[in-house]
N, C-alpha and C positions, 0 to 999 in steps of 0.2 A: 504493499500499499504506498509505503515511502518512496518507492522505485515509480510508481506512477503519479505523486502527487508533485514530485523533480517535474516526470516529465510536462505534467500539466503546464507547471507555472513558468516551464520554459517556453511553450508553444504559448501562453498568453503575451509575453514576451517579444516573441516571433510576431504576433500579433499587434503590438502596440500600437503602433502608427493608426493602424484602422481601428482600434480601438478609439484613440482618441479623438478621432475624425469625427465619430457618429456618436450620437447620445447611446446609454445602454438603457434603453426602456423596459426589458423586463431579463430575467432570468432564470434557466430551467434546469435543476443538477436531475440527472434524470437518463434514462435509458440502460439502467443497472440499477446497484444499491447503492449509492452515496452513503445512505443511513447508516453504514456500514463502517465508512470512515473514519478514527479516531477522532475526536476535538480538537487537538491541535492542529490535525493536517487540514479540516477544512478551515479552519482559523487562518493557515498562511496563505490558501486559496483565497480566502476575501479579503486578506489584507492586502493579494495583490491586488484586487478590484477595487479596492475601495482609492488606489495611489492617482486612479483614472479621472482626471476632471468632470469625464463624460459618465461618471458611475452615479445616476441618479435615478434609479428603476422604481417604477409602481410597484412591482410584485416580482416576488423570489421564492420559486418554489422548488422542494426538495422530495424527493421520491423516498417511501420509506417502506421498509416490511411492516408488518404489523408488532412485531418482537422488538421492532426498536423504537415505539411510540412508547417511550418512557417519561417519566417527570424532568429527571434530569436533563436528557438528549431535548426536548421540549424546549424547556430554558435556554439551553445552551445557543439553540438555531435560533431562538428567539434574540436573544444576544447578537449573534450576524447579521442579523440581517432580514432572514425567511420572512416571509408575511405567511408564505402557500402549502399547506402539506398534503401531498397524492401519494395514499397509502392502496396497498395494492391486496384488500381485500382476498378478490376473487370467487369466495366464497365464504359459509359458515355453515358449511358442511361435511362434517370429516370426511366421507366416504368420496366426494367430490374435491377436495382438497387434496386426500392422497392419490385421486386418478392423477391430477393436475402436477404430481411429485411436490407439491409444497408442506412446509413442515412445522407451520406454525397450525394449533389448533385454535378450534372456533371460540371458544372462552376469551383465548389470547385477541384474537381480531375485536369482538366484543370488547374488550377493557380497550384496547386500541380507540375504538371509535370514542364509548366514552369520555377519555380524556381529551380526543381533541373538540368532543363535544362541550366540554366544559375550558375549552384554551381560547387565546386570542386568536387564532391563525382560521383563515381562511382554509377550507382543506375541502379534499375531491376524495370519494372511493371508485376502485376499481372494481365490477364483478365484469365474469364468465357463464356465459350462457350455453345453452348445447353441448354439455358436455357428457359425455356417454355416463349412463346412471343417474342424469341427474334429469329429473322430474320437471314440468314447467313451473308447476305449484310450487317446489322447492326453490326455484327461482326466484317465483315472485313475492316469498316470505321474505328473502333478502331486502328484495329493494323496501318492501312493507316497513324492514326494521330500520333501515339508512333513512327513510323519508321521516317515521316518528322520532329516528334518535337526533333529528335537525338540522341532516348531514346539505350542505349548502349546492354541492357539484358531485353527480355519479356520472362514471364512463361508463357504459356497456358495452361488449365486445361478446360477438359469438366466436367459440372455435373454430380455430381453422389448425389443423393438424400439417404442419410443413415435413417432407421429406428429412433423413440424417436427423430426426429429434426420437429425444426417449419416446414420445406417445406415438411417433410414428414405426419405432420400433413395435412396441406391444400393439397396435393395430395389428403390424404384419402375422404376429404371435398367434394374434386371435383372443388376445387379454380384454376384445372387447367388440363391440359393435362401431361403425360409421357414425358421428354425427347424425339424426336425424331433419333433413329437412322439413317436414311439417311441424316437428318439435321447435329448428330453430325459429322458422317464420311467425310461428304461436308466440314464443316468448318473449321474441323483439316487440309485436303488434301491442300483446296485454300488459307489457313493459310500457310500452310508449306512453298509452289509454293512462294507467293508472298516474306518472309522472304527471304527465300534463293535468287529471284532473287534480292531483296535489298541489297544481302551482309551478310547476319546473317547465322553465322555454327549452324544448328542442334545440339547441343550435348548429349543431354537424352531427350527420348520422349515428354518431355514438356516446354522444354527449348532452347532458342535461343540467340547469343549472336553474337554479331562484334567480329572479329576479336582478340583475346587478353584478352576479357571481361566477360568470362565464370567465373562465382562462382567458388573462390577456396576452399570453405567450402565445397559445395557440392559435390564438387569431392570426398572429402573424402569419403562421402556416399556409392556413386557411385562405389570407388575405394576399400574400404573396408580397409580405415584405422583407427585407433582407434581415436575415440572422446570421452568424456565426456559431456555426459546431467545434466543441474543443475536446479530442480525446480520441479512442481509436473507435471509429466506423463513423463518428459523426461527420455528416453533412452540412455545408453552408451553401447560401442561396445570396445574391445578387440578381440585380436586375439582369436578363439574358445570359447568366453564367451559374454554374451549379459546380461544388466540384468536393471532394471525399476523402477521409483520412482511412488508411489501413484497418481491415478487421483486426489483423492478426498485434495483440498487445505489444509481441517484442518486438514488432516491423517497426510501428511507430513508438516506443520507447526509442531504440539503435538509432532512428533516425533523429528525432529529438536530439540524440545526444552526440549528432556534428551540427546542431543547430541548422540544419536544414528545415523549410517547410516539409511535414506529412505529408503529402496529397500524392493520393494513389492514383487518381480520376478525377477529371475534371472535361468540361463540358459546355462549348457556348449552345445555347436554346435558343432553336432555329423554330420559325413564325407555327410549324407542327407541335414542336415541342410547348410552347409557352403556349396552344391550343389546349392540349392536352394537360398542361398544370389546370389551366380554370375548371377542367372538367374534374379530375382529380381532386382539387382544391374548394375554391367557392361555389362549386354547383354544389356540394353535398352538405354546405350550410344553409342555413334560416334565411341569409342576404339573398341567395342563389344570382342567377346570372341576367345579365342584358344582354341578348343578342348584337345590339350595335358595340359591345364592349369585346366580343370576343375577335384577338385580333387576327388581319390577316384575310377577311372576308370579304369576297366580292358581294356586289349588290343579290346576285343572282343565289349567290351561295347564303347571304342574310336568309332570304325569302325559303331558300329548302329549309334554312335550320328552323325558323320560325314552323312552318309546315309541319316539319317532324313533333317540336315540341307542343303545339296546338294537337296534334292526333295524341299524342301520350296523356296531355293536361284530359282530355275526352277519356281515356281510361284508367282516371286517379291517378298515374305514375306522377304526375308532375302537376304542381298548379300554377297559378300564374298573381305574382303578387306586385301590383304596380307595373311595371316595364319590364319586370327580372321573373324568372321562371327558375323555381327550386324544387327539388325533391321531395313527394310527398313520404309516410312513414311505409306503405305499400311499394312505389319507387325507389327508396333506398337498398331495400332486399333484393333489387334488382340490377342495381347501378353501375354494373360493370356491362352489363348488357344493353342499357339502356344509351349507356355511353358509346360503345363502339354503333348502335344506330346511328346516334347523334356524326359522327365522322361519317360513316359511310355517307349520309344523306349530304353530309360537305363535301365530299367525293366527285358525287355523282353530277354537282352541279358547275357550272363553268367557274372556273376559278378566276384571282384576282392578279392579272398583267403588273409588273413593276417594271 
């Protein structure tokens, strides 16, 4: 952990000119388990950030496991300027947690929720649904518990089993059946209805918040604002440019040991890629997309796109809010297929020639 922190500090120093140039509006420690880092190492990281005159964040989030939500940790994190905690509950069912390979007990998860509910932090709880062996009723009971506990924000993720993971190996060995599509659909739609009836706002396919409690940091991704990713596997984005660090921890540390930028991949975003960014980010939010703002479309392509979106609206897959189109809960379940239809409609219409 010490080596990791040292490498991270070197990477911050390499990007110092960029960080001084732009205001640091949000910080998100995640993509792993930063709550495992000892407080002295977290202090060193934050002390380095404090030195930037641009460091004026409106939101600082740390991801945490339930077992790390202790009174001592919460006190230290608050002292470092953390304003928001995102806790990976996943489930309050022991059987579901065992299937997912999570080590915390349901009682520990409930205690973590109680501590956060009585703290000064804004907070989010992650839940996973459509897990083999998990009933829809069990998942909805988890959602109700968090609503009643006063959770200001919930993230609900349907289980996907990726190749070369422990879950995929268990599936191949017949330890459980594949996720059920009907259960997936029912769990998502019923949770959506329950949360909205309880005063939550759906603001992205997987995210719900009480009014004014949305994640400011995640909005940056979905509205395609610039962000800088530090650490192994981290991605960064500026208008028309994206780059990524190596996934391999040793490669990341070694490159930084030579005081070199640890960039493994970069690409300039063509008009086609920028358009796909719109579908994969903003289209999935309550803001939706205005056809006139989709990059690089001819008038004929805009007309074809409008026609396709209107047809989707007739099927209750998309809804029109003012001049923007956005997914309905039913459409959210088919988002990949709908995006493919939209791109096909654009490709078949006469293009814009520059």
